[in-house]
N, C-alpha and C positions, 0 to 999 in steps of 0.2 A: 442589670449588667452582671456579667459573670467575671470572676477573677480566680486565678490560680495562685496559691501560695506554695512556694517551694522551700523545702528544708534540706540542710546538710547537717549531719551530726558529727561529733568528735569521733576520731578513729576507734576508740575503745568504748563506743556508746553502748554496746550490748551489756557490759558490766555496769557502767556508770549510770545508766538510766533506771536501773532497778528500784532505787529508793523513791523515784518520782513517777514511776509508770502508772500507778493507780490514780494519782492526781491528774496526770496528763489525760488518761482515758476518761475520767469523770468530766474534765473540762471539755473535751471533745463531744461527749454525749450530751452535756448540757447545751452546748452551742448548736448541735444538730437538732435538738428538740425545739430550739428557738426558731429554726427554719432558715437561718442565713448560711450556715455551713451545710453543704449538701453531701459531700463525700470526702473521705480522707483516708490515706493509707500509705504504707511504705512501698517503695519501688524494689523489685526483686533484683538480686544479682550485683549489688554494688557494695563496696566496702565503705562508702561514704554515708550509709544509713539514710539515703535520700528518701524524701516523702513528698507527696503532692496533696493539697487540700483544695477542693472546689467550693467556691462561695457564690451566692447570689446576693448582691448588695448594691446599694446606690453609689457608693464611692469606695476607692481603694483604702481610704482611711479606716473603714470598718475592718478590713482584713488586716491591716497593719496593727490596729489595736488588739485584735485577736492574737496575733503572733507575740506581741509584747507581753501579753498576760499568760501565755502558755508556760506551764511549769518547766517544760524542757528548755525553753528559751531562757527563762529566769535563772535556771540552775546550770546553764552552760552546756547542756547536752546538745542542743541545736546551736551551732557556731555561726551559721550563715543562713539567712532567709531573704527571700525577695518575693515581690508580688507582680504579677503580670495580668493585665486586662485580657480577657479571652473573648474575641469576637466570634461567636458561634454562627456559622453560615449554613449549617444543615442539621436537621434533627429538631425534635420538639419535646423531648422527654423531660426537659427542665423548664 
């Protein structure tokens, strides 16, 4: 199954995320290497610092656990996150 994890960051995230940026990227790279996190990145053009991460996992609990351990979530950079199951109806790249 595919899941999308959505993030919203604090208004002053550009400055506040600096101390945690390396840990955050290391965490993402580690999970991508494990194979359950497929893609992740920021959405352009928003002051909310929104980001979307695509997962291939058996349950939403895997994605929720990922979010809870992300340094940005732990240190208050991401203030809101949610998971949605994505029912892919066309395409076979994943």
